Every structure is written in C-alpha cells, then in structure tokens.
N, C-alpha and C positions, 0 to 999 in steps of 0.2 A: 444211690441204691445199687444192689448188688444182683446181678443176673446171671442166669445161666443158657448158655446157648447150645441147644443139642440138634446135631446134624451129621450125618453119614459122610464117609469119607469120599464118595463121589464129587470130582471138582464140582460139577455143576450144581451141587448142594453146598458141599464143603466151604467153597470159594466165598459165596454170598454170606455165608455164615460169619467168616473171618470179615468181611466187610463191615458187617454189623457189628461186631466186636468191638473194631476200629472206632465205629462211631459213635459206640457208648462210652468206650475211652475219653474221646475227644471231647465229650459233654460233662465228663467227670464222675462217671460212673465205673464201676467196677464189674468187668466182664469176664466169665469164663466159659472155653469153648468145650462141650464134648463131642468128641471126634473119633475117628480111628487114627492110629500112629502116623499113620503115611504123612501127615502134616504137622506133626509135633515140632520137629524143628523149625520148619517155616513159621509158625504160630509164635514158637518161642524167640526168633529172630527179630519178629516184628511185635516184641514186648505183648505179646496176648497169652494169659494164663491158659493152658489147655489142660484137660483131664482125658482118662482113655475112655471110649464110649463102649462100655460091657456089654454084651451080648449080640453082637453082630456076626461071631461065627455061625455058619449055618449048624442045625442041628439035624439029627437023623429025621425026627418026626416033621420037620419041615416040607411043604408041599411046594415047592418055587413054581411049579406049572400052573400053579391057582393063585391069581393075583391077589385076590381077597385076603385068602390064608396068608399069603407072604406077608402082605402089609399089616393085615390087624393081628395075627398070632404072634409075630414074629414083635410088632410092638408091644404086647402085654409083657412078652419075655424080656425085653428090654428095660420097660418101667420097672420089673422086681429085681433085673440085675444092676441098674443105676441108683434104685432106690437111696441104698446106705450111702454113696458117694453124695447125693445130693441132697441127702438129708444133713449130713456132715457141713456142708457148705453153706447151709441154711441160707439161700436166695431169696430175694424179695421178690423176683419175678422169673419166669421159665419162656424163653422163648424156643419154640421147638419146631422144626424142619416138617412140611407137610409131609415127605415121605418117613421121615424118622420119629413116626406118632407116639412111640414111647417116652419120649420125653414128655408129652402133655397128658399121659395117662400117668406117669409119675409125678407130675406136679398136683394132678388132680387126689392122687393118693395122699399126698404130702397136705394138701390144702392152701397151696400157693397157687396165686393168679399166675395163667398160661398165656402167651399169644402163638399164633400160627403165622409162621414165614413160609411164604410161596415164593420160590426164585423163579417165578416165570407168571404169565397171566393166572388168573382165578381159573381153575378147571371144574368145580364144582356144575352138576348138573343144571340147566335152567328150562323153565317152561316154555319160554321164548327162542332157545336156539336149538338148531340140529346136537346130536351126540358129541361131547367134547372128544376129539382123535378123529372125527371125518374129515377133517379140514375143509368142511363146507361152509359159505358165508349164510347167515341166517335165511331161509326162505321169505320170499316176498309174494303177494297177491293171493288168489286160493290154492293154487298149485303148491305153491312154492311152502305155505304155511302148513299145508296137506302133508308134504313130504315130511316136513317137519317132524309132526306128529306122528306118522306111521314110524319115524326111525327112532322116535323116542320110546314109543310103544316095543319095537324091537329090543331094545338095550334096557328097558324097566327091570326085567328078569335079573339080568345082571347086576343091576343096581339094588335091588332088594337084597339080592343074596349077600352082596357085601354089608348093607347095614344089620343082616343078620349075623354074621362073621363076626362083625365088629363089635356086637352087642354081646354075645358069645365070650370073645376074649376080653371085654371089659368084666364081665361077672366071674370070669376064671382068676380075676386078680382082685375081687372083693368089689370092684365097681357098680353102680346101677346099670343096667342095660342100655338105658337111653342116654346119649349121649349130649351133654349139655353144651358140646363145644367150646372153643376157644373163646375168650374175654375179648379177643379181636384178631382180626388177621391183617397182615402186612403182604402188599401184592406186590413184588417188587419187579417190577416190568414199566416199558414205556406205555404212557395211554393211548401212543398210537397202535399197539400191539394188542389192547384188551377191545373187548365185543360188548358195545350196549346191550343190557340185559334187563328185562322187565321185572324180575327179583333179584336185586343188587342186595345179598346179605348187608345185615345192619352190621356197623363197626368192621366194615371191611373197607381198607383201604389203599390205593395205589401209591406207593413210595418211591418208584421210581427204580433201576435196576441198582443192584448191590454188586458192584464189580471190584475183583479182586486179583493182582499180577503176585503169581507166587513165585517171583524172580525177581533181581535189581538189574539183571543182565539186559543190555542191549543186543540185538540182531541187526546186523546192519546189512542193509539190502545191497544187492548187486551194484556195482558202478554202472553210470548212465544215465541218461534222461529220458528213458522212455518209461510209458505209465508203469507205476508199480502195482502188481498184483499180489494181495495177500493170501495165502494160504492158511487154512488151520482145520486140520483132521478132526473130526469129531472125538472127544474124550470117552462119549459113551459106548456101552457091550454093543448097542444095538445100532450105531452109528455104519455108515458107508465104508467098505475096507477099498483099499488101493488107490485112494484120492490123489494122493502126493504123484505116484507114476502115472495114473492118467492124465491129471493135470500138466504135468510137463509134458508128456506125448502130446496133448492137444493143444498147447500154446508154443510150442517149437516153430518157430517163425512169423509169430503172431507179431513181433516188433513191441514185446513188453519184457519187463524184467518181472521176478518171482521170489517172493520171500515165506518162506513155510516155516510157522510159529507151531513148535511141537513140544509134546512133554516129554517125548520117547526119543531114544537115538534117530537121526535123521537116515534116511536111505543112503548107501554109499555112491560114489562115482557120478553126482549131478553134473549137469553142464556150466558153464562158467555163468551164464544168465541168471541162473537160480543159486540161492544162499537157505539153508535150511539150519535150524536147532531152536533152543531154548531162548526165549528173549520177550521182554515187556511187550505185549499186545498193544497195549495203552499207546505206545511210543510207535510202533509199526503202524496201526491203523492210520494214524494221521499222517503219515508218508503216503498212503495207499490212495491208488485212483478207485479200485473194485476189490471186495472180499470175496473169497470163496471159502465155504465152511457146508458144515452137515446140517444145520438148522437150528443147534443146541442153543437154548435162549443166552448165555453167556455172550458168547460170539455175536449173536446178533444183534443184541440188544448194544453192546460195546461198540459195533459197527455204525450201527445207527444211530446212536449217541454221536458219533463223530460226524455225522452226515455223510457217511461214505456207503454205498448201495453195496448189495451183496448176491452173489450168484449162490444160489441154497441147492445142496445135494441132500436132502432129506434121508434119515434112513427110519427105524423105529420109533418105539415110543413116542412121545410127542411132537418128535421134529417134524412129522408131516402136518399136524397140526400148526405148528409156528410156521412152518415154512409156508404155508398156504395163506395165512394171516398178513404174513410180511408182503407176500405177491400182491394181495388184493391191496394192502397201503400205498405199493407202488415202489416202494425201495429197495424191492428184492426182483429176482428172477430166478423160479424154480426149475431145475430140471431133472428130469427121470426118465430113464436109469442113466448111471453115470457113466458115458462114452468119453474118449477123447474129442470128436468130432462136435457134440453138444457143448463141451465145455468152452472150446475155442469159438462157437457161433453164440454162446452165451456172454462170455467176456466182452468179445467184439462188440455185441448188441450194445453193453451197457456204455462202454465206452464212446460209443456213436451218438448215444442219444441222451440227451443231457437231464430228459425227465426224472431217470431214477435217481439222479445225484440230487435232484431237486424235491423228489419224494422223500428220500433220506435227511435231508435238511427239515422238513416239515416234520418228519418222526423225531427228531432232535429237540426240536422247539417245543414238542407236546411235552417234554420234561418240568417244563416251566409250572404246569399243574400239579405236580405231585406233594404229596403230604411228608412230613419230617417223621420216619420210624422211631428215633428216639424221643420225641416228643407224643408221640402216641405211645409208647410204652410207658410214659409218666404218667399219662393221664389214665390208663389202665389201673395202674398202682393208687393213684390217688381217688378213683371210682370204688376200689375194691376196700381202701380205707374208711371209707364213708359207711359201707354196707356193717 
C-alpha cells in the first residue's frame, strides 16, 4: 500500500505523522510525508520519503484572527497546491492531519480514500460534553447537565459558522458543500485522556500516542542522586513563556536535579544542578521522577505512557483542555499562573504524594486497549475496494 501522510510543520502535528510513517514502513507499506521543510533532513535520516507541503505560506487574503477561515480556506488552498504532487504520487490512501485538512480535500478531489489523524483526543463537539476547550468535566445531575446545555448553546453559533465556512471552502474547489468526512479517524491518544461520550462517531478509533524523537542525541542529567525533574517548554506558539527561568528559580535549593529538554538553544549560565539542550525525551523521561511541561499532547502522553507524573503549566490552544483532563485522571497537577513559588510547591507535592505516580501508571496501562493504526488503514482500503 502506498500512503501519503499530510501534516503541517508544527512539532505537535509533524512528529505524530513521522511516527505513523515509521509504522507504515515497518509493516511493509510505502509512506510519503508531505510537510514543511523544517523536518526534511530529520525525515530523510530516518529513511522516510518526504515532499514539500505546498500552500503553507500565508496569503494576503488570509484572516488568521478567524479560526474557521484560517482552517477551512487555507485547507482548500492547500488542496489545490498539493493536488499535482499528490496525483503524481498516485497513493492508495491519504492520511491527513486534523489541522491540515487540505490533505483530505485533495484526496477527495482525486477520488482517493482518506483517513483523518488527530494527534490528541477527539475534539469534535458532543451532545453529552461541555464545549471542548473549556476544560470542564461532563456535568452530572440536573444542574451539571443544564450547565453543559447552556454552554453548548453559547458555542453553537460558532460551530454553525465553521460548518458554513467549510462548505463554502469546499464548494470553492469544486467539492460538494456537504462534507462526507473521512473514511476513518485515528485518535492518537491514551484512553485515559479520552472522555466517554454518547455520540462517539463511527469508524473512530483510539490508536494510542504516536511519538517521535527528532534526535538521537542523549542529554545527560546533572550528576547526583537527588530526584530528577525533567522540564520541556512548550513548542506551541500559544505556550507559556519563561518556563525554564521560572522553574530554575523555583527549584533552587529544593533538593532536586533538573534536565531541560528543548529544541531551541538553552539559556546561558545555568547552575550546576541544571542541564539543558536537545536530547531524546523518551530516554530522559524514564529517568525522571516528575515532568514539567506546558500541557501539549506529545509531552503529556509521553510522560504518562512512561508512568511519570506531570506538573502542567497550560498555555492557550488545547493545552487547557488537556491539562484539566490529565489532572482529573490523577497523573498530573495543574498550576496557573506560572510562578516560582507555584512550581516549587507543585513539584514537592508530587514527589511527596505517591498517588500521582500510581495514577500515571494507570494511564500507561490504558494503552493496552488501543487499536493498530496501520491495520485500520488497511481495513479502509479493503472496504474501499469492495465498493
């Protein structure tokens, strides 16, 4: 099977796509990744075929202040830009990242079956949940259900506007306004971070986190026997700023060592009990007693999958939703705003109370119930061939 995987260059979306390409390759399939040039060398070094995802550059007509227009109109534009490259590749199947919807539109225009990849929990609205992004647990009892009904009504206008924008964008590239959706959805999260809903969509499967390391380098932690705290600042533009400096200030004299994993250059003049730089997070997290991060899905899933509790400092985007889900699960402690005193208190609490580590282990155990994403994609192709 020849598969085209389409994902933007943001690490939270590119890395799961790279991981999925490796899964396809291990199964004997041919996978080609369409993404931004930032990860071309990384993909090539891993033996993954890569193509430029055209249409990513902002246009004068784009309105980035309107999320619906940004997603749907840009998706239609991307679908037109990549159509010749995708047609030349002649894939049997397209896997399109949930935020890079142009891949799905292009597949539909070519008559190729496609699958949607969500590198986080399912974020579709539900009649049984509060609005996604609120961070709220589903309401219980009459008051709780009434609260959720009111909140859904308040967001219904925006949801409807998004549907109209998507329909208009589709019609602009010659597709029917009514969106049939993907042949399947791959939800790349831990079951422990999902929320049960009464209207779980058909052909939607939790496949477990798709984790990828952009380097083979190993960051050695500071010497000593004190508990190791791993820090990973958010890679999202909506993440909290100043995390490294605040953590170092807060944990000074707390009897811990700190290892900061980051894609960018580390701050200068760090104390001896702190090491910072680029290194494999999967290696580092297994040495850590606690992880501090911004609530992005990649680090959160990686930490919990290793059974390591997380102190989460959420920024914008979906980080608030994820941080609250992890806190309710028990494997994470949420702090906001970020202050040195709050970091110190949270880390010491997690180290002193074993319940956080127990809950993180339970989250890791939930991975036993996930489906195989490659097998699901083969199933989509088989069903498509029968029609």
